[in-house]
DRENRO-553227 format. One record per atom (N, C-alpha, C, O, CB): residue in one letter; x, y, z. Coordinates in steps of 0.1 Angstrom, whole numbers, plus 5000, padded with zeros to 4 digits. Glycine has a CB too. Layout:
BEGIN
AXYZ...
This chain:
BEGIN
X231243626957X231443596943X232943586940X233743666944X230743696934X233243476932X234643466928X234643456912X233743396906X235243336934X235643526906X235643526892X237143506887X238043546894X235143656886X237243446876X238543426870X238543456855X237643416848X239043276872X239443536850X239443576836X240743526830X241843556835X239343726834X240643446819X241843396812X241743436798X240643456792X241943236814X242943446791X243043486777X242843366768X243243256771X244343546775X242043386757X241843276747X242043346734X241143416729X240443216749X243143316727X243343376714X243643526715X243843576726X242143356705X243643596703X244043736703X242943826709X243243926715X244343776689X241643796706X240643886710X239543826718X238443876719X239943936697X239843716725X238843646734X239343626748X240543606750X238343516728X238443646757X238743616771X237643536777X236443556774X238943746780X238043436785X237043346792X236843386806X237743396814X237543196791X235543416809X235243456823X234543346830X233443296825X234343586823X235043296841X234443196849X234043256863X234843316869X235443066851X232743226867X232243286879X231543186888X230843106883X231243406875X231743206901X231043126911X230343226920X230943306926X231943026919X228943206921X228143296930X227543206941X226643116937X227143376922X227843216953X227243136964X225743156965X225243266962X227943156977X225043066971X223643076972X223243196981X222243266977X223042946979X223943226991X223643346999X223643476991X222843566994X224743357011X224443486981X224543606973X223343606963X223043716957X225843626966X222843496960X221743486950X220443526956X219543566949X221643346945X220243506970X218943526976X218343666973X217143666970X219143516991X219143776974X218543906971X217943916956X216943976954X219544016973X218643846947X218143846933X216843776932X215943816925X219243786924X216843656939X215543576939X214443656945X213343656939X215743446946X214643726956X213643796963X213143916954X211943946954X214143856976X214043976946X213644086937X212644036927X211744106923X214944146931X212943916922X212043856911X210743816918X209643846912X212743726905X210743766930X209443726937X208543856938X207343846936X209743666950X209243966943X208444086945X207844146932X206844196932X209344186952X208644126921X208144176908X206944096904X205944146899X209344166897X207043966906X205843876902X204643906911X203543906907X206243726904X204943936924X203843956934X202944076929X201744066932X204443996948X203444176922X202644286918X201544246908X200544316907X203544396912X201844136900X200944106889X200243966891X199343946883X201744106877X200643886900X200043756902X198543766907X198243846916X200843676912X197643696900X196243686905X195943546909X196143456901X195343736893X195443536921X195043406927X193643426933X193343526940X196043346937X192843326931X191443326937X191543346953X192343276959X190643206934X190843446958X190843466972X191843586976X191843626988X191243346980X192643636966X193543736969X193343856959X193143826947X195043686969X193543976964X193544086955X194844086947X195844036952X193344216962X194844146935X196044156927X197144226934X196944336940X195744226913X198244166935X199444226942X199444196956X200444246963X199444376940X198544116962X198444096976X198743946980X198543906991X197144136982X199143866970X199443726972X200643716981X201643776977X199543646959X200643646992X201843637001X203043576993X202943496985X201543547013X204243636996X205443586990X205743436992X206243376983X206643666995X205443397004X205643247007X204843166997X205343056993X205243217022X203643206994X202743126985X203343136971X203243036963X201343166986X203843256967X204343276954X205643186952X205843126941X204743426951X206443176962X207643096962X207242946960X207942876952X208543116974X206242906967X205842766967X205242726953X205542626948X204742736978X204442826947X203842786934X204742816922X204742736913X202542876933X205542926923X206242966911X207742976913X208543016905X205743096906X208242926924X209642946928X210642896918X211542966915X209942876941X210442776913X211442716904X211542796891X212642826886X211142566901X210342836885X210342916873X210943046875X211643096866X208842926868X210643106887X211243236889X212743236891X213443326887X210543296902X213243126897X214643116899X215343106886X216443156884X214942996908X214743036876X215343026863X215443166857X216443196850X214442936854X214443246858X214543386853X215543466860X216243546854X213143456853X215543446874X216543526882X217943496878X218843576878X216243496897X218243366875X219543326872X220043396859X221143436858X219643166870X219143406849X219443476837X219843616840X220843676834X218343476827X219143686849X219443826853X220743826860X221543926858X218243886861X220943736869X222143736877X223443716868X224443786870X222143616888X223343626858X224443606849X224843736842X225943776842X224143496839X223743806837X224043936830X224644046839X225544116836X222743986823X224044046851X224444146861X225944116865X226744216866X223544146873X226243996868X227643956872X228643986861X229744026863X227643806877X228143956848X229043976837X229444126836X230544166833X228443926824X228444216838X228644356838X229644396849X230544476846X227344436839X229444336860X230344366872X231744326869X232744406871X229844296885X231944206864X233244156861X233944236849X235044266850X233244006856X233044276839X233544356828X234144486833X235244526829X232444386819X233444546843X233844676848X235144656857X236044746856X232744746856X235144556865X236244526874X237544496866X238644546869X236044416883X237444416855X238544376847X238844476836X239744446828X238344236842X238044576834X238144676823X238144606810X238944626801X239444756825X237144516808X236944446795X236144526786X235044576790X236344306797X236644546774X235844626764X235244526754X235844496744X236744726757X234044476757X233344376748X232944446735X232544556734X232144326755X233244366724X232844416711X231744336705X231244366694X234044416702X231244236712X230144156708X229444086720X230144076730X230544046697X228244046719X227543976731X228343856735X228943786727X226143936727X228443836748X229243726754X228543596750X227343586750X229443736769X229343486748X228743356745X228743276759X229843246764X229543276734X227543246764X227443176777X227643026775X227142966766X226143206783X228442966785X228742826785X228642776799X228842846808X230042796778X228242646800X228342576813X227642656824X228242686835X229742556817X226342686822X225542746833X224942636842X224142566838X224442846827X225442636855X224942536864X224542596877X225242686883X226042426867X223342566882X222842616895X222442496904X221742406900X221542706892X222942506916X222742406926X222242476939X222942566943X223942316929X221042446944X220542516956X221542516968X221542606976X219342456961X222442426968X223442416979X224742486976X225342566984X223742276984X225242466963X226542516959X226442656953X227442736953X227142426949X225242696948X225042826942X225142816926X224842716920X226042916947X225642926920X225642936906X227042936901X227943006906X224943066901X227242856890X228542856883X228342876868X227442806862X229442726886X229042966862X228942976847X230243026841X231043076848X227743076843X230342996828X231443046820X231043116808X230043076802X232342916816X231643226804X231343306793X232543336785X233643376790X230643436797X232443326772X233543356763X233243496757X232243516751X233743256751X234143596760X233843736756X234843776745X236143766747X233943826768X234343826734X235243886724X235444036728X234544116730X234543876710X236744076729X237044206735X237944276725X238544226716X237744186748X237944416727X238944496719X240344466723X240544416735X238644646721X241244486715X242644446718X243244536729X242944656730X243544466706X243944466738X244644536749X245944586744X246944516745X244744446762X245944706739X247144766733X248144816743X247744866754X246844866723X249444816739X250444876748X251144986740X251844966730X251544766752X250945106744X251545226737X253045236741X253345236752X250745356741X253845246730X255245256732X255845386727X256745456733X255945146726X255345426716X255945546709X254845656706X254145636696X256645506696X254745756715X253745856712X254345996716X253646096713X252545826719X255446006722X256046126725X257146156714X257746066709X256746136739X257346286711X258346326702X258046286687X258946256679X259646266706X256746276684X256346246670X256846356660X256646466663X254846226669X257446316649X257846406639X256746426629X256446336621X259246356632X256246546628X255146576619X255346716613X256046796618X253746576626X254746736601X254746866594X253446946596X252346886597X255046846579X253647076598X252447156599X252447246586X253247326584X252447246612X251347226578X251247296566X250747436569X249747456575X250247226556X251547536564X251247676567X250847746554X251647746544X252447756574X249647796553X249147866541X248948016544X248248056553X247847806535X249648096536X249448246537X248448296527X248548276515X250848316535X247448356533X246348416524X246848516515X247648606519X245148476533X246548516502X247048606492X245948696487X244748676491X247748536481X246248786478X245348876472X244248806464X243048846464X246048986463X244548696458X243648616450X242548566459X241348556455X244348506442X242948516471X241948466480X240948576484X239748546485X242648416493X241448696487X240548806490X239648846479X238448866481X241448926495X240248836467X239448876455X238348766453X237148806450X240348876442X238648646455X237648536454X236548556464X235348536461X238248396455X236948596476X235948616487X235048736484X233848736487X236648636500X235648836478X234848956474X233848916464X232648966464X235749066469X234248836454X233248796444X232148716450X230948716446X234048706433X232448636460X231448556467X230448656474X229248636474X232048466478X230948756480X230048866486X229148926476X228048946478X230948966494X229748956464X228949016454X227848926449X226748966447X229849056442X228248796448X227248696443X226048686453X224948676450X227848556441X226448686466X225448676477X224448796477X223348786481X226048666490X225048916473X224249036473X223649076460X223049176458X225049156478X223748986450X223249006437X221649006437X221048936446X223748906427X221049076428X219549086428X219149036414X219849056404X219049226431X217948986413X217448936400X216449046395X215549086401X216648806401X216749096382X215949196376X215149136364X215749066356X216849316372X213849166363X213049126351X213649176338X214149296337X211649166352X213649096327X214049136314X212949126304X212249026303X215249046310X212649236297X211549236288X212149206273X211349176264X210849366288X213449216272X213949186259X214249036257X213848956266X215349256257X214748996246X215048856243X216048796252X216948856257X215448836228X215748666255X216648586264X218048576258X218248546246X216048456267X219048596267X220448576262X221248486271X220648436282X221148716262X222448446267X223248366275X223448426289X223848546290X224648346268X223248346300X223348396313X222048436320X222048446332X224348516313X221048456312X219748496318X219048376325X219448256322X218748546306X218148406334X217448296341X216048296336X215348406334X217448326357X215448176334X214148166328X213248086337X213647976342X214248096314X212048136339X210948066346X209948026335X209448106328X210248156357X209647886335X208847836324X208047716328X208447646338X209647806311X206947696321X206147566322X206547476310X206747526299X204647596322X206847346313X207247256303X206147146301X205647096311X208547186306X205847116289X204946996286X205646916275X205946956264X203547056281X205846786279X206446696270X205346646260X204246616264X207146576277X205746646247X204746606237X205446496228X206646476228X204346736228X204546436220X205046336211X205546406198X205446526197X204046226207X205946336188X206446396176X205446476168X205846566161X207046286167X204146446170X203046516163X202646636171X201746716166X201946426160X203146656184X202746766192X201646736202X201146836208X202246876183X201246616203X200146576213X200846566227X201846496228X199446446209X200246636237X200746626250X200846486256X199846406254X199946716260X201946456263X202046326269X201546336284X202046416291X203446266269X200546256287X199846266301X200946236312X201746146311X198646166302X200846326322X201746306333X203146366331X204046346340X201946156336X203346436320X204646486317X204646636316X205246696308X205246426304X203846696325X203746846326X204546896338X204346836349X202346896326X205446996336X206247046347X206147196348X206447266339X207747006345X205547236359X205247376361X206347456368X207047396377X203847396368X206547576365X207447666372X208847616374X209347606385X206847696386X209447566363X210747526363X211747646361X211447726352X211047416352X212747646369X213647766369X215047716365X215647626371X213647836383X215647776354X216947736350X217647856343X217047956339X216947616341X219047836342X219847946336X220247906322X220547786320X221047976345X220147996313X220647976300X222147976300X222848076302X220048076289X222747866297X224247856297X224647776284X224147666281X224747776309X225447836276X225847776264X227247716264X227747666254X225847886253X227847706276X229147646278X229147546289X228747586300X230247756280X229647426287X229947336297X228747316307X228947336319X231147366305X227647286302X226447266311X225747146307X225647106296X225547396310X225147076317X224346956315X223046986307X222646906299X223946896328X222547106308X221347136301X221647236289X220747306285X220247196310X222847236284X223247326274X222347306261X221947406256X224747296270X222147186257X221347166245X219947216246X219347256237X221347016241X219447216258X218047256261X218047416261X217247476254X217547206274X218847476269X218847616271X219247696258X218747806256X219647656282X220047646250X220547716238X219347736229X219347836222X221547626230X218347656229X217147666221X216147776226X215147806219X216447536219X216447826238X215647936243X216148076241X215548176244X215447916258X217348086235X217948216232X217048286222X216648236212X219448196227X216748416225X215948496217X214448496221X213648576216X216048446203X214048406230X212648396234X212348516244X213248576250X212348266242X211048556244X210648666253X209548616262X208848506259X210148786245X209248686273X208148646282X206848626274X206448716267X207948746293X206148516276X204848496269X205048406257X204048356251X204248626265X206248396252X206548306240X206348166243X206448116255X207948336235X206148086233X206147936233X207147886224X207347936213X204747876230X207947796229X209047736221X208847586221X208547516231X210447776226X209147526209X209147376208X210647336208X211447376200X208347326195X210947256218X212347206220X212447066216X211646976219X212747236235X213547036209X213846896205X215146856211X216246926210X213846886189X215146736218X216346686224X216646546221X215646466218X216246706239X217846496221X218146356220X217546286232X217646336243X219646336219X217046166230X216346086241X217446046251X218546026248X215645966235X216946036264X217845986274X217745836276X217845786287X217346056288X217745766265X217745626265X219145576266X219945576257X217145566251X219445526279X220845486282X221045336281X222145286285X221245536296X220145266275X220245126274X221345086263X221645166255X218945056270X221844966264X222844916255X222244826245X222844736239X223944846262X220944836243X220244746234X220744766219X220944876215X218644766234X220944646212X221344656198X220344726189X220644776178X221744516193X219044726194X217944786186X217744936190X216744996185X216644706189X218644986198X218545126202X218545216190X219445206182X219545166213X217645316190X217645406179X217845546184X217845576196X216245406172X218245636175X218445776179X217145846181X216645916171X219345846169X216445826192X215145886194X215246026199X216246076203X214345796204X214146096198X214046236202X212946256212X211946186213X213746326190X213146346221X212146396231X211746536227X212646616223X212646386245X210446566228X209946696224X209246766236X208546696243X209046686212X209546896237X208846976248X208247106242X208847166233X209847006259X207147136248X206547266245X206847356257X206347316268X205047256242X207547466255X207947546266X207247676266X207347756256X209547566266X206547716277X205947846277X206747936287X206847906299X204447836282X207348036281X208148136289X207348226298X206448296292X209048216279X207548216311X206748306320X207548426324X206948536324X206348226332X208848406327X209648526331X211048506326X211548396325X209648536347X211748616324X213148616321X213848716330X213348836331X213448646306X214848676337X215548766346X217048766344X217648666339X215148726361X217648866347X219148876347X219648906361X219048976369X219648986337X220748846364X221348866377X222248996377X223248996369X222248746382X221949086386X222649216387X223649206399X223249206410X221749336388X224949196396X225949186406X226449326410X226749406401X227149096402X226449366423X226849496426X228349526422X229149436421X226649516441X228549656420X229949696417X230849676429X230449676440X229949846413X232149656425X233149636436X233649776440X234749826436X234349556430X232949836449X233249976454X232849986469X232449896475X232650086445X232950116474X232550136488X231150106490X230750076501X232950286491X230350126480X228850096481X228649956485X227749926493X228150136468X229349866479X229249726483X229549706497X228749626504X230149636474X230549766502X230949746517X229849806526X229449746536X232249816520X229249916522X228249986530X226949896530X226249896540X227950126525X226649836519X225449756518X225449626527X224449576530X225249706503X226649586531X226749476540X226249516554X225949436562X228249426541X226249646557X225849696569X226849696580X226549726592X224649616574X228149666577X229149656587X230349746584X231149776593X229649516588X230549796572X231749866568X231449996560X230350006554X232649776559X232350086561X232150216554X232950226541X232650306533X232650326563X233950136539X234750136527X235049996522X235049906530X235950226529X235449986510X235849866504X237149806511X237349686512X236049876489X238049906515X239249856521X238949796535X239649696538X240149976524X237949846542X237549786555X237049646553X237349546560X236549866562X236249626542X235649496539X236849396535X236849286540X234649506527X237749446527X238849356523X239649316536X240049196537X239749436513X239949406545X240649376557X239949276565X240549176570X240949506565X238649286566X237849196574X237949056567X238048956574X236449236576X237749046554X237748926547X239148856548X239248736550X237448946532X240248936547X241548876549X241748816563X242348716565X242648986546X241248886573X241348836587X240648706588X241148616595X240848946596X239348696583X238648576584X239248466576X239248346581X237148596579X239748496565X240448386557X241648336564X241948216563X240748446543X242448426570X243648386577X243248296589X243948196592X244348516582X242148336596X241748256608X241348116603X241648016610X240548326615X240548116592X240147986587X241347896582X241347776584X239147996575X242347966576X243547896572X244247836584X244847726583X244547986564X244247906595X244847856607X244147736613X244747636618X244947966618X242747746612X241947636617X242147506609X242347396614X240447676617X242247526595X242447416586X243847356589X244047236588X242347466572X244847446591X246247396593X246247306606X246947206607X247247516594X245547356616X245547286629X244847146627X245247046633X244747366640X243747146620X243047026617X243946926610X243946806613X241747056609X244646976599X245546886592X246746836600X247146716599X246046956579X247246916609X248346886618X247846766627X248646676629X248747006626X246646786633X246246686642X245946546635X246146446641X244946736649X245446556623X245246436615X246646366613X246746246614X244546466601X247646446610X248946386608X249546326621X250146226621X249946496603X249246386632X249646336645X249046206648X249646106652X249346436656X247746196645X247046066647X247545956638X247845846642X245446086645X247745996625X248345896615X249645846621X249945726620X248545966602X250545936626X251845896630X251845806642X252545716643X252646026633X250945846652X250845756664X250345626661X250745526667X250045826675X249345616652X248845486648X249945406640X249945276641X247545496639X250745476632X251745406625X252845346634X253345236632X252445496615X253145416645X254145376654X253645276665X254445216672X254745496661X252345256665X251745166675X250745076667X249545086669X251045236687X251244986659X250444906650X249844786658X250444726667X251244846639X248544756655X247844646661X246644616653X246144696644X247344676676X246144496655X244944446647X243644466655X243644486667X245144296643X242544456647X241244466654X240444336651X240544276640X240444596648X239544296660X238644186658X237644226646X237144336646X237944146670X237444126638X236544156626X235144206630X234544286624X236444036618X234644146641X233344186646X233244326650X232144396649X232844096657X234344386655X234344526659X234244616647X233544716647X235744556667X234944576636X234844656624X233444646618X232844746613X235844606614X232944516618X231544496612X230444566619X229544626613X231244346611X230544576633X229544646641X229544796637X228544856636X229844626656X230744846636X230944986632X230245016619X229445116617X232445036632X230544926609X230044946595X228544926595X227744986587X230744856585X228044836604X226544806604X225844936608X224844976602X226244696615X226345006618X225745126623X225845236612X224845306609X226445186636X226945236605X227145336594X226145316583X225545416578X228645326589X226045186579X225045156568X223645186572X222845246564X225245006564X223245156584X221945186589X221645336589X220545376585X221645126603X222545416593X222445566593X222345616578X221545706575X223645626600X223145546569X223045586555X221645556549X221145636541X224145516547X221045446553X219745416549X218745516553X217845546545X219345276554X218845566565X217845666570X218045796563X217045866561X218045676585X219245826559X219445966553X219345966538X218946066532X220846006557X219545846532X219545846517X218045816512X217345736517X220445736512X217745896502X216445876495X216545776484X215445726479X215946016490X217745746479X217945656468X218545526473X219345526482X218845726457X218245416467X218845286470X220345286467X220745356458X218145166463X221145216474X222545206471X223145066474X222444986481X223345316480X224245036469X224944906471X225544906485X226644966487X225944876459X224944826494X225444826508X226944776508X227744826516X224544746516X227144666501X228544606501X229544696496X230644706502X228544476493X229244766486X230144866480X230444976490X231545026492X229644926467X229445026497X229545126507X230445076519X231345146524X228145176513X230244956523X231044896534X232444886530X233344916538X230444756538X232744846518X234144826513X234844966512X235944976515X234144756500X234045066508X234545196506X234945266519X236045326521X233545286499X234145246530X234345306543X235045216553X235345266564X233045356548X235445096549X236145016558X237445076563X237745076575X236444876551X238345136554X239545196560X239245306570X240045316580X240345256548X238245386567X237845486577X237345426590X237745486601X236745576571X236645316589X236145256602X237345206610X237445226622X235245136598X238345136603X239545086610X240245206616X240745196628X240445006600X240445316609X241245426614X240545486626X241145516636X241345536603X239245506626X238445566637X238545476649X238745526660X237045586633X238345346647X238345256658X239645246665X239745246677X237845116654X240745246657X242045236663X242445366671X243045356681X243145216652X242045476665X242245606672X241445606685X241945656695X241945726663X240245556685X239445556697X240145476708X240245516720X238045496695X240745366705X241445276714X242745346719X243045346731X241745136708X243445396710X244745466714X244445586722X245145616732X245445506701X243445666719X243045786727X242745746741X243245816750X241845856720X241945646743X241545606757X242745556764X242945586776X240445496756X243645476757X244845426764X245745536768X246345536779X245545326755X245945636759X246845746762X246345826773X247045876782X247045826749X245045846773X244445926784X244645856797X244945926807X242945946782X244545726798X244745656810X246245656814X246545676826X244245506808X247145636804X248545626807X249145766812X249945766821X249345596794X248545876807X249046006811X248146076822X248346186825X249246096799X247145996826X246246046836X245646186832X245746276840X246946056850X245146196820X244646316815X243146336819X242346246815X244846326800X242846436826X241446456830X240946596825X241746676821X241346456846X239646606824X239046726818X238546816830X237646766838X237946696808X238946936830X238447036841X237447126835X237247136822X239547116847X236747196843X235747306838X236547406830X235947466821X235047366850X237747436834X238547536827X238847486812X238747566803X239847566834X239047356811X239247296798X238047316789X238147346777X239647146799X236847296795X235647306788X235447456783X234947476772X234447256796X235747546792X235547686789X236447726778X236047806769X235847776802X237747686778X238647716767X238147656754X238247726744X240047656771X237647536754X237147466742X235947546736X235947566724X236747326745X235047586745X233947666741X234347796735X233847846724X232947686752X235347866741X235847996736X236347976722X236148066713X236848056745X237147866720X237747846707X236647816696X236747866685X238747736708X235647736700X234547706691X233847836686X233547856675X233547606697X233647926696X232948046693X233748136684X233148196675X232648126706X235048136686X235948226678X235948166664X235948246654X237348236684X236148036663X236247976649X234947986641X234948006629X236547826651X233747986648X232447996641X231948136640X230948166634X231447906648X232748226647X232348376646X231048396652X230148466647X232448426632X230748326664X229548346671X229848376686X231048366690X228548226670X228848406694X229048436708X229048306716X228448206712X227948526714X229848306727X229948186735X228648136740X228448016741X230848216747X227748226743X226448186748X225648106738X224848016742X225548306753X225848126725X225248046715X225747906715X224947806713X225448116701X227047886717X227647756718X227047686730X226747566729X229247766719X227047746741X226547686754X225047646752X224547546757X226647776766X224347726745X222847696743X222747576735X221747496737X222247816736X223647546725X223547426717X223847306724X223647196719X224447446705X224347316737X224847196744X223747156755X224147066763X226147226751X222547206754X221547166764X221047026762X220646966772X220447266764X220946986750X220546846746X221546746752X222746766751X220346836731X221046636758X221846536764X222846476754X224046446757X221046426770X222346446742X223146386732X224346486728X225446446726X222346356719X223946616727X224946716724X226046726735X227246746733X224346846721X225546716747X226446716759X227446606759X228646626762X225646716772X226946486756X227846366755X228846386744X230046356747X227046236753X228446436733X229446456722X230446566726X231646546722X228646496709X229946666733X230846776737X231946716747X233046756745X230046886744X231446636756X232446576765X233546496758X234646506761X231646486775X233046416748X234046336740X234946426732X236146396731X233246246730X234446536727X235246636719X236346696728X237446716724X234446736712X235946736740X236846796749X237946706753X239146736754X236146856762X237646576756X238546476759X239546456748X240746446750X237846336763X239046446736X239946426724X240846546723X242046526720X239146406712X240346666725X241146786724X242246776734X243346826731X240246906726X241946736746X242946726757X244046626753X245246656754X242346676770X243746516747X244746416743X245546466732X246746456732X244046286739X244946536722X245646586710X246546706714X247646716709X244646626699X246146776724X246946886729X248246826735X249346886733X246246966740X248046716742X249246656748X250246606738X251446626738X248846536757X249646536727X250546486717X251146596709X252346586705X249646396707X250446706707X250946826699X252146886707X253146926701X249846926697X251946906720X252946976728X254246896728X255346946729X252446996742X254046756728X255246666729X255746626715X256546536715X254846546737X255246686705X255646646691X256746736686X256946846691X254446646681X257546686676X258546766669X257846816656X257746746647X259846686666X257446946656X256646996645X257547086636X258147176641X255447076651X257447056623X258247136614X257247206604X256447136598X259247056606X257347336603X256347416595X256747396580X257947396576X256347566598X255747376572X255947366557X254947456550X253747446551X255747216553X255547556543X254647646536X254047576523X254747506516X255447776532X252747606521X252047546510X251447656502X251147766507X251047446514X251247636489X250747736480X249347706475X248847596478X251647766468X248747796468X247447766462X247547646453X246547566453X246947896454X248647636445X248747516436X248747386444X248247286440X250047536428X249447386456X249447266464X248047226468X247747106468X250347296477X247247326472X245847296477X245047246465X244347146467X245247416483X245147306453X244447266442X244747126437X243947046434X244647366430X246047096438X246546956435X245946856444X245546746440X248046956435X245946886457X245446796467X243946776465X243446666467X245746846482X243246876462X241846866459X241546776447X240646696447X241147006457X242346786437X242146706425X242446556428X241746466424X243146746414X243446536437X243746396441X242646336449X242346216448X245046386448X242046426458X240946376466X239746336458X239046236461X240546486476X239446406447X238346376438X238546236432X237646166430X238146486428X239846216428X240146086421X239945976431X240145856427X241546086415
């Protein structure tokens, strides 16, 4: 077999292949034998028709099928030999078969860009360093208290902050129940400040278990019709239970109730340690994101449009499977396009850098990665290993370890400057992210 690959445009390569008849014979024989298993002819049992007779009766048709298989097989071979990264199915051209000369075909292949990395050592990046303060520990303690809170029944009148279990029946203005608008065992909190159901819950203040209340609300008519009126919705609410949330005191008893500590100081120390560890994990994650941003900025290149579209196609299909509500596909594609471009470019740069620096993954690298995962998640290593038994999880793990190896290399060879950040910096960044 002889092959020639030539460049055509920025993202296309033309593959021309000649396969002599002698090399085609094994492919033809494979097709004949596949047919032999299923061919039925009078006078022969199924699967026992002689190959010579099959060739005589069906040879030309089988060769046509065999040629299609040969073309795809040869394309895969050339792709691997030439290290072509196809981003779309190849477009076949000029397929010619001659029993004496053999097979000749040409294929136009759209490929990922062949990038040349120039600047990836000595990257200048900042590492944001956050020091856990007393307010962080206090917030974490409040979270612990909330998690350990218990709900206690209340026999007195409902107040702001109480939780109510009730049955709701929507009725018309005269009090007649509306069919299909009965809602049993609805659970909500009475909140009189900054709440979506403020208008509803305020009307339950003072109610007791067993009471019935008629609630009046502005209609949820969101239309822009010029004939829109200020309509009302009416509900009959039967109070079944009222409960209050009892949050434990901030003392040694709270620490003991966790089952791990004897004093509040021990609990605080543990929380500070965990928060510090998480801050370090977050800092490392942000640093690596900055490193990737910097290496992509210093090694700029374009992507074929089909490569981006294929990525977004998969993303949209996954979103359809996970979403219960319809959404605007085009809007989603436009929103995530920058992310798709960033991920695809990093994937190409990562592979190229791994090849350029001959970075390989050892069993020791895998063990170190597992140990770090276990420490970050505060679980035992055997639990991490157990989660990797699935083949899909194993493939993802392999990719994660490779990426970690590449990023370790970039990090070691980068010029890193520490930058202290405060709580205000984080809150500001969060607000910007929301916008």
